[in-house]
HTML snippet that shows the backbone in 3Dmol.js (N, CA, C, O; Angstrom):
<script src="https://3Dmol.org/build/3Dmol-min.js"></script>
<div id="view" style="width:600px;height:400px;position:relative"></div>
<script>
const pdb = `
ATOM      1  N   MET A   1      13.328   2.591 -12.061  1.00  0.00           N
ATOM      2  CA  MET A   1      12.909   2.724 -13.805  1.00  0.00           C
ATOM      3  C   MET A   1      11.792   1.832 -13.557  1.00  0.00           C
ATOM      4  O   MET A   1      11.660   0.737 -13.011  1.00  0.00           O
ATOM      5  N   GLN A   2      11.143   2.542 -14.057  1.00  0.00           N
ATOM      6  CA  GLN A   2       9.554   2.338 -14.334  1.00  0.00           C
ATOM      7  C   GLN A   2       9.014   1.995 -15.411  1.00  0.00           C
ATOM      8  O   GLN A   2       9.513   2.196 -16.518  1.00  0.00           O
ATOM      9  N   PHE A   3       7.717   1.327 -15.157  1.00  0.00           N
ATOM     10  CA  PHE A   3       7.175   0.743 -16.853  1.00  0.00           C
ATOM     11  C   PHE A   3       5.214   0.884 -16.565  1.00  0.00           C
ATOM     12  O   PHE A   3       4.648   1.275 -15.545  1.00  0.00           O
ATOM     13  N   PRO A   4       4.941   0.674 -17.139  1.00  0.00           N
ATOM     14  CA  PRO A   4       3.555   0.050 -16.839  1.00  0.00           C
ATOM     15  C   PRO A   4       3.318  -1.006 -16.807  1.00  0.00           C
ATOM     16  O   PRO A   4       3.936  -1.960 -17.281  1.00  0.00           O
ATOM     17  N   THR A   5       2.233  -0.958 -16.147  1.00  0.00           N
ATOM     18  CA  THR A   5       1.179  -2.626 -15.125  1.00  0.00           C
ATOM     19  C   THR A   5       0.167  -2.423 -15.675  1.00  0.00           C
ATOM     20  O   THR A   5      -0.447  -1.359 -15.759  1.00  0.00           O
ATOM     21  N   TYR A   6      -0.083  -3.414 -16.087  1.00  0.00           N
ATOM     22  CA  TYR A   6      -1.615  -3.742 -16.710  1.00  0.00           C
ATOM     23  C   TYR A   6      -2.224  -4.854 -15.697  1.00  0.00           C
ATOM     24  O   TYR A   6      -1.545  -5.779 -15.251  1.00  0.00           O
ATOM     25  N   LEU A   7      -3.283  -4.692 -15.463  1.00  0.00           N
ATOM     26  CA  LEU A   7      -3.692  -5.455 -14.284  1.00  0.00           C
ATOM     27  C   LEU A   7      -5.016  -5.654 -14.494  1.00  0.00           C
ATOM     28  O   LEU A   7      -5.932  -4.836 -14.580  1.00  0.00           O
ATOM     29  N   PRO A   8      -5.006  -7.802 -14.628  1.00  0.00           N
ATOM     30  CA  PRO A   8      -6.377  -7.708 -14.896  1.00  0.00           C
ATOM     31  C   PRO A   8      -7.649  -6.729 -14.093  1.00  0.00           C
ATOM     32  O   PRO A   8      -7.353  -6.192 -13.026  1.00  0.00           O
ATOM     33  N   VAL A   9      -9.205  -6.525 -14.737  1.00  0.00           N
ATOM     34  CA  VAL A   9      -9.798  -5.893 -13.862  1.00  0.00           C
ATOM     35  C   VAL A   9     -10.615  -6.381 -12.893  1.00  0.00           C
ATOM     36  O   VAL A   9     -11.615  -5.695 -12.680  1.00  0.00           O
ATOM     37  N   GLU A  10     -10.497  -7.258 -12.314  1.00  0.00           N
ATOM     38  CA  GLU A  10     -10.777  -7.864 -11.072  1.00  0.00           C
ATOM     39  C   GLU A  10      -9.456  -7.584 -10.014  1.00  0.00           C
ATOM     40  O   GLU A  10      -9.434  -8.142  -8.917  1.00  0.00           O
ATOM     41  N   LEU A  11      -8.458  -6.747 -10.413  1.00  0.00           N
ATOM     42  CA  LEU A  11      -7.746  -6.775  -9.433  1.00  0.00           C
ATOM     43  C   LEU A  11      -6.768  -5.421  -9.788  1.00  0.00           C
ATOM     44  O   LEU A  11      -5.719  -5.202  -9.183  1.00  0.00           O
ATOM     45  N   HIS A  12      -7.281  -4.585 -10.838  1.00  0.00           N
ATOM     46  CA  HIS A  12      -6.943  -3.534 -10.528  1.00  0.00           C
ATOM     47  C   HIS A  12      -7.675  -3.137 -10.236  1.00  0.00           C
ATOM     48  O   HIS A  12      -7.609  -2.033 -10.775  1.00  0.00           O
ATOM     49  N   ARG A  13      -9.047  -3.173  -9.336  1.00  0.00           N
ATOM     50  CA  ARG A  13     -10.625  -2.694  -8.995  1.00  0.00           C
ATOM     51  C   ARG A  13     -10.408  -3.288  -7.451  1.00  0.00           C
ATOM     52  O   ARG A  13     -10.901  -2.584  -6.570  1.00  0.00           O
ATOM     53  N   GLU A  14      -9.712  -4.531  -7.015  1.00  0.00           N
ATOM     54  CA  GLU A  14      -9.191  -4.344  -5.487  1.00  0.00           C
ATOM     55  C   GLU A  14      -7.727  -3.445  -5.304  1.00  0.00           C
ATOM     56  O   GLU A  14      -7.645  -2.861  -4.223  1.00  0.00           O
ATOM     57  N   VAL A  15      -6.692  -3.295  -6.147  1.00  0.00           N
ATOM     58  CA  VAL A  15      -5.882  -2.535  -5.975  1.00  0.00           C
ATOM     59  C   VAL A  15      -7.037  -0.799  -6.382  1.00  0.00           C
ATOM     60  O   VAL A  15      -6.940   0.320  -6.884  1.00  0.00           O
ATOM     61  N   GLU A  16      -7.156  -0.912  -6.300  1.00  0.00           N
ATOM     62  CA  GLU A  16      -7.761   0.675  -6.437  1.00  0.00           C
ATOM     63  C   GLU A  16      -9.229   0.829  -5.346  1.00  0.00           C
ATOM     64  O   GLU A  16      -9.847   1.871  -5.126  1.00  0.00           O
ATOM     65  N   ALA A  17      -9.394   0.051  -5.028  1.00  0.00           N
ATOM     66  CA  ALA A  17      -9.981  -0.027  -3.229  1.00  0.00           C
ATOM     67  C   ALA A  17      -9.303   0.374  -2.509  1.00  0.00           C
ATOM     68  O   ALA A  17      -9.471   1.238  -1.648  1.00  0.00           O
ATOM     69  N   LEU A  18      -7.703  -0.722  -3.019  1.00  0.00           N
ATOM     70  CA  LEU A  18      -7.267  -0.183  -1.302  1.00  0.00           C
ATOM     71  C   LEU A  18      -6.593   1.322  -1.120  1.00  0.00           C
ATOM     72  O   LEU A  18      -6.433   1.794   0.006  1.00  0.00           O
ATOM     73  N   ALA A  19      -6.286   1.896  -2.091  1.00  0.00           N
ATOM     74  CA  ALA A  19      -6.059   3.161  -2.211  1.00  0.00           C
ATOM     75  C   ALA A  19      -6.384   3.702  -2.023  1.00  0.00           C
ATOM     76  O   ALA A  19      -5.819   4.190  -1.043  1.00  0.00           O
ATOM     77  N   LYS A  20      -7.830   4.639  -2.534  1.00  0.00           N
ATOM     78  CA  LYS A  20      -8.811   4.612  -1.654  1.00  0.00           C
ATOM     79  C   LYS A  20      -9.169   4.522  -0.145  1.00  0.00           C
ATOM     80  O   LYS A  20      -9.083   5.479   0.625  1.00  0.00           O
ATOM     81  N   ARG A  21      -9.442   3.696   0.083  1.00  0.00           N
ATOM     82  CA  ARG A  21      -8.877   3.385   1.789  1.00  0.00           C
ATOM     83  C   ARG A  21      -7.713   3.651   2.423  1.00  0.00           C
ATOM     84  O   ARG A  21      -7.763   3.694   3.652  1.00  0.00           O
ATOM     85  N   ASP A  22      -6.313   3.907   1.699  1.00  0.00           N
ATOM     86  CA  ASP A  22      -5.847   4.230   2.344  1.00  0.00           C
ATOM     87  C   ASP A  22      -5.015   5.777   2.038  1.00  0.00           C
ATOM     88  O   ASP A  22      -4.233   6.587   2.534  1.00  0.00           O
ATOM     89  N   GLY A  23      -5.626   5.557   1.149  1.00  0.00           N
ATOM     90  CA  GLY A  23      -5.277   7.634   0.641  1.00  0.00           C
ATOM     91  C   GLY A  23      -3.663   8.150   0.246  1.00  0.00           C
ATOM     92  O   GLY A  23      -2.724   8.852   0.623  1.00  0.00           O
ATOM     93  N   ILE A  24      -4.130   7.232  -0.799  1.00  0.00           N
ATOM     94  CA  ILE A  24      -2.813   6.875  -1.244  1.00  0.00           C
ATOM     95  C   ILE A  24      -2.779   6.324  -3.113  1.00  0.00           C
ATOM     96  O   ILE A  24      -3.758   6.178  -3.845  1.00  0.00           O
ATOM     97  N   ALA A  25      -1.442   6.136  -3.427  1.00  0.00           N
ATOM     98  CA  ALA A  25      -1.622   5.811  -5.031  1.00  0.00           C
ATOM     99  C   ALA A  25      -1.555   4.274  -5.289  1.00  0.00           C
ATOM    100  O   ALA A  25      -0.815   3.360  -4.925  1.00  0.00           O
ATOM    101  N   MET A  26      -2.491   4.378  -5.959  1.00  0.00           N
ATOM    102  CA  MET A  26      -2.551   2.986  -6.386  1.00  0.00           C
ATOM    103  C   MET A  26      -0.821   2.586  -6.841  1.00  0.00           C
ATOM    104  O   MET A  26      -0.271   1.762  -6.110  1.00  0.00           O
ATOM    105  N   THR A  27      -0.142   3.065  -7.820  1.00  0.00           N
ATOM    106  CA  THR A  27       1.124   2.673  -7.789  1.00  0.00           C
ATOM    107  C   THR A  27       1.892   2.102  -6.633  1.00  0.00           C
ATOM    108  O   THR A  27       2.692   1.190  -6.841  1.00  0.00           O
ATOM    109  N   TRP A  28       1.615   2.793  -4.896  1.00  0.00           N
ATOM    110  CA  TRP A  28       1.942   3.511  -3.896  1.00  0.00           C
ATOM    111  C   TRP A  28       1.391   1.452  -3.382  1.00  0.00           C
ATOM    112  O   TRP A  28       2.300   0.622  -3.377  1.00  0.00           O
ATOM    113  N   VAL A  29       0.604   1.207  -3.191  1.00  0.00           N
ATOM    114  CA  VAL A  29       0.004   0.462  -3.311  1.00  0.00           C
ATOM    115  C   VAL A  29       0.730  -1.482  -3.870  1.00  0.00           C
ATOM    116  O   VAL A  29       0.748  -2.693  -3.648  1.00  0.00           O
ATOM    117  N   VAL A  30       1.175  -0.361  -4.681  1.00  0.00           N
ATOM    118  CA  VAL A  30       1.373  -2.226  -6.365  1.00  0.00           C
ATOM    119  C   VAL A  30       2.958  -2.353  -4.972  1.00  0.00           C
ATOM    120  O   VAL A  30       3.389  -3.293  -4.304  1.00  0.00           O
ATOM    121  N   THR A  31       3.375  -0.839  -5.099  1.00  0.00           N
ATOM    122  CA  THR A  31       4.706  -1.029  -4.473  1.00  0.00           C
ATOM    123  C   THR A  31       4.438  -1.753  -3.385  1.00  0.00           C
ATOM    124  O   THR A  31       4.960  -2.860  -3.248  1.00  0.00           O
ATOM    125  N   ARG A  32       3.643  -1.270  -2.516  1.00  0.00           N
ATOM    126  CA  ARG A  32       3.615  -2.144  -1.113  1.00  0.00           C
ATOM    127  C   ARG A  32       3.627  -3.721  -1.349  1.00  0.00           C
ATOM    128  O   ARG A  32       4.424  -4.536  -0.884  1.00  0.00           O
ATOM    129  N   LEU A  33       2.533  -3.941  -2.196  1.00  0.00           N
ATOM    130  CA  LEU A  33       2.668  -5.426  -2.540  1.00  0.00           C
ATOM    131  C   LEU A  33       3.748  -6.284  -2.489  1.00  0.00           C
ATOM    132  O   LEU A  33       4.272  -7.091  -1.720  1.00  0.00           O
ATOM    133  N   ILE A  34       3.844  -5.961  -3.246  1.00  0.00           N
ATOM    134  CA  ILE A  34       4.973  -6.506  -3.631  1.00  0.00           C
ATOM    135  C   ILE A  34       6.209  -6.359  -2.516  1.00  0.00           C
ATOM    136  O   ILE A  34       5.835  -6.725  -1.401  1.00  0.00           O
ATOM    137  N   ALA A  35       6.721  -6.192  -2.533  1.00  0.00           N
ATOM    138  CA  ALA A  35       7.501  -6.049  -1.361  1.00  0.00           C
ATOM    139  C   ALA A  35       7.182  -6.822  -0.454  1.00  0.00           C
ATOM    140  O   ALA A  35       8.037  -7.682  -0.239  1.00  0.00           O
ATOM    141  N   GLN A  36       6.084  -6.878   0.318  1.00  0.00           N
ATOM    142  CA  GLN A  36       5.892  -6.990   1.215  1.00  0.00           C
ATOM    143  C   GLN A  36       5.833  -8.956   0.871  1.00  0.00           C
ATOM    144  O   GLN A  36       5.874  -9.826   1.741  1.00  0.00           O
ATOM    145  N   ALA A  37       5.757  -9.114  -0.249  1.00  0.00           N
ATOM    146  CA  ALA A  37       5.817 -10.487  -1.351  1.00  0.00           C
ATOM    147  C   ALA A  37       6.906 -11.341  -1.415  1.00  0.00           C
ATOM    148  O   ALA A  37       7.006 -12.563  -1.524  1.00  0.00           O
ATOM    149  N   LEU A  38       7.773 -10.347  -1.316  1.00  0.00           N
ATOM    150  CA  LEU A  38       9.202 -11.032  -1.554  1.00  0.00           C
ATOM    151  C   LEU A  38      10.224 -10.440  -0.203  1.00  0.00           C
ATOM    152  O   LEU A  38      11.355 -10.019  -0.443  1.00  0.00           O
ATOM    153  N   GLY A  39       9.726 -10.470   1.057  1.00  0.00           N
ATOM    154  CA  GLY A  39      10.015 -10.065   2.243  1.00  0.00           C
ATOM    155  C   GLY A  39      10.564  -8.548   2.450  1.00  0.00           C
ATOM    156  O   GLY A  39      11.260  -8.178   3.395  1.00  0.00           O
ATOM    157  N   ARG A  40      10.108  -7.756   1.378  1.00  0.00           N
ATOM    158  CA  ARG A  40      11.821  -6.434   1.523  1.00  0.00           C
ATOM    159  C   ARG A  40      11.248  -5.379   2.052  1.00  0.00           C
ATOM    160  O   ARG A  40      10.023  -5.260   2.054  1.00  0.00           O
ATOM    161  N   PRO A  41      12.093  -4.446   2.588  1.00  0.00           N
ATOM    162  CA  PRO A  41      11.554  -3.753   3.518  1.00  0.00           C
ATOM    163  C   PRO A  41      10.730  -2.368   2.381  1.00  0.00           C
ATOM    164  O   PRO A  41      11.173  -1.759   1.407  1.00  0.00           O
ATOM    165  N   VAL A  42       9.134  -2.305   3.243  1.00  0.00           N
ATOM    166  CA  VAL A  42       8.273  -1.127   2.484  1.00  0.00           C
ATOM    167  C   VAL A  42       7.584   0.409   2.807  1.00  0.00           C
ATOM    168  O   VAL A  42       6.563   0.686   3.437  1.00  0.00           O
ATOM    169  N   PRO A  43       8.466   1.195   2.183  1.00  0.00           N
ATOM    170  CA  PRO A  43       8.451   1.800   2.165  1.00  0.00           C
ATOM    171  C   PRO A  43       7.682   3.098   2.380  1.00  0.00           C
ATOM    172  O   PRO A  43       6.644   3.301   1.751  1.00  0.00           O
ATOM    173  N   ALA A  44       8.220   4.088   3.357  1.00  0.00           N
ATOM    174  CA  ALA A  44       7.171   4.613   4.683  1.00  0.00           C
ATOM    175  C   ALA A  44       6.229   5.066   3.514  1.00  0.00           C
ATOM    176  O   ALA A  44       5.048   4.735   3.621  1.00  0.00           O
ATOM    177  N   TYR A  45       6.566   5.703   2.536  1.00  0.00           N
ATOM    178  CA  TYR A  45       5.041   6.335   1.181  1.00  0.00           C
ATOM    179  C   TYR A  45       3.948   5.139   1.037  1.00  0.00           C
ATOM    180  O   TYR A  45       2.751   5.425   0.997  1.00  0.00           O
ATOM    181  N   CYS A  46       4.257   4.207   0.985  1.00  0.00           N
ATOM    182  CA  CYS A  46       3.384   3.196   0.904  1.00  0.00           C
ATOM    183  C   CYS A  46       2.761   2.541   2.106  1.00  0.00           C
ATOM    184  O   CYS A  46       2.638   1.328   2.281  1.00  0.00           O
ATOM    185  N   PHE A  47       2.398   3.483   2.887  1.00  0.00           N
ATOM    186  CA  PHE A  47       1.634   3.210   4.031  1.00  0.00           C
ATOM    187  C   PHE A  47      -0.146   4.160   4.230  1.00  0.00           C
ATOM    188  O   PHE A  47      -0.555   5.203   3.719  1.00  0.00           O
ATOM    189  N   PRO A  48      -0.508   3.610   4.774  1.00  0.00           N
ATOM    190  CA  PRO A  48      -1.632   4.709   4.956  1.00  0.00           C
ATOM    191  C   PRO A  48      -1.446   5.896   4.900  1.00  0.00           C
ATOM    192  O   PRO A  48      -0.261   6.119   5.150  1.00  0.00           O
ATOM    193  N   THR A  49      -2.191   7.109   4.631  1.00  0.00           N
ATOM    194  CA  THR A  49      -2.090   8.811   4.844  1.00  0.00           C
ATOM    195  C   THR A  49      -2.212   8.848   6.079  1.00  0.00           C
ATOM    196  O   THR A  49      -3.267   8.515   6.617  1.00  0.00           O
ATOM    197  N   GLY A  50      -0.848   9.381   6.956  1.00  0.00           N
ATOM    198  CA  GLY A  50      -1.106   9.593   8.635  1.00  0.00           C
ATOM    199  C   GLY A  50      -0.615   8.500   9.542  1.00  0.00           C
ATOM    200  O   GLY A  50      -0.260   8.605  10.717  1.00  0.00           O
ATOM    201  N   ALA A  51      -0.668   7.265   8.659  1.00  0.00           N
ATOM    202  CA  ALA A  51       0.083   6.000   9.862  1.00  0.00           C
ATOM    203  C   ALA A  51       1.387   5.831   9.622  1.00  0.00           C
ATOM    204  O   ALA A  51       1.734   5.908   8.444  1.00  0.00           O
ATOM    205  N   LYS A  52       2.728   5.483  10.965  1.00  0.00           N
ATOM    206  CA  LYS A  52       3.157   5.682  10.782  1.00  0.00           C
ATOM    207  C   LYS A  52       3.905   3.877  11.297  1.00  0.00           C
ATOM    208  O   LYS A  52       3.964   3.483  12.461  1.00  0.00           O
ATOM    209  N   GLN A  53       4.444   2.975   9.899  1.00  0.00           N
ATOM    210  CA  GLN A  53       4.972   1.505  10.581  1.00  0.00           C
ATOM    211  C   GLN A  53       5.451   1.534  12.234  1.00  0.00           C
ATOM    212  O   GLN A  53       6.233   2.154  12.953  1.00  0.00           O
ATOM    213  N   GLY A  54       4.416   0.409  12.335  1.00  0.00           N
ATOM    214  CA  GLY A  54       5.008   0.218  13.617  1.00  0.00           C
ATOM    215  C   GLY A  54       4.484   0.913  14.704  1.00  0.00           C
ATOM    216  O   GLY A  54       4.593   0.416  15.825  1.00  0.00           O
ATOM    217  N   GLU A  55       3.762   2.318  14.498  1.00  0.00           N
ATOM    218  CA  GLU A  55       3.124   2.414  15.613  1.00  0.00           C
ATOM    219  C   GLU A  55       1.250   2.274  15.938  1.00  0.00           C
ATOM    220  O   GLU A  55       0.484   1.947  15.031  1.00  0.00           O
ATOM    221  N   LEU A  56       0.846   2.534  17.130  1.00  0.00           N
ATOM    222  CA  LEU A  56      -0.403   2.374  17.110  1.00  0.00           C
ATOM    223  C   LEU A  56      -1.441   3.136  16.878  1.00  0.00           C
ATOM    224  O   LEU A  56      -0.683   3.951  17.403  1.00  0.00           O
ATOM    225  N   PRO A  57      -2.243   3.609  16.670  1.00  0.00           N
ATOM    226  CA  PRO A  57      -3.118   4.186  17.470  1.00  0.00           C
ATOM    227  C   PRO A  57      -3.278   4.703  18.416  1.00  0.00           C
ATOM    228  O   PRO A  57      -4.010   3.921  19.022  1.00  0.00           O
ATOM    229  N   LEU A  58      -3.110   5.523  19.033  1.00  0.00           N
ATOM    230  CA  LEU A  58      -3.923   5.612  21.124  1.00  0.00           C
ATOM    231  C   LEU A  58      -4.726   4.749  21.417  1.00  0.00           C
ATOM    232  O   LEU A  58      -4.295   3.967  22.264  1.00  0.00           O
ATOM    233  N   ASN A  59      -5.788   4.550  21.046  1.00  0.00           N
ATOM    234  CA  ASN A  59      -6.850   3.377  21.117  1.00  0.00           C
ATOM    235  C   ASN A  59      -6.414   1.917  21.138  1.00  0.00           C
ATOM    236  O   ASN A  59      -7.224   0.991  21.094  1.00  0.00           O
ATOM    237  N   GLU A  60      -4.972   1.743  21.212  1.00  0.00           N
ATOM    238  CA  GLU A  60      -4.820   0.329  20.696  1.00  0.00           C
ATOM    239  C   GLU A  60      -3.387   0.506  20.745  1.00  0.00           C
ATOM    240  O   GLU A  60      -2.580  -0.088  20.031  1.00  0.00           O
ATOM    241  N   ALA A  61      -3.166   1.227  21.496  1.00  0.00           N
ATOM    242  CA  ALA A  61      -1.734   1.007  22.544  1.00  0.00           C
ATOM    243  C   ALA A  61      -2.165   0.231  23.606  1.00  0.00           C
ATOM    244  O   ALA A  61      -3.266  -0.312  23.688  1.00  0.00           O
ATOM    245  N   SER A  62      -0.907   0.179  24.745  1.00  0.00           N
ATOM    246  CA  SER A  62      -1.687  -0.192  25.403  1.00  0.00           C
ATOM    247  C   SER A  62      -1.174   0.216  26.858  1.00  0.00           C
ATOM    248  O   SER A  62      -1.846  -0.067  27.851  1.00  0.00           O
TER     249      SER A  62
END
`;
const viewer = $3Dmol.createViewer("view");
viewer.addModel(pdb, "pdb");
viewer.setStyle({}, {cartoon: {color: "spectrum"}});
viewer.zoomTo();
viewer.render();
</script>
């Protein structure tokens, strides 16, 4: 079920900045944050564009 979510201006700005940084929709950022806070698995689409959960970029891999 989907429903509109209203955030205080300062939180909206922070979520907007995360979405822009990660190249994903704001709703996906909110979904990611809620899942993380509840200790639930985060859907793959909630991660930054081009990133895969559990994989490091080549320059960070051992």
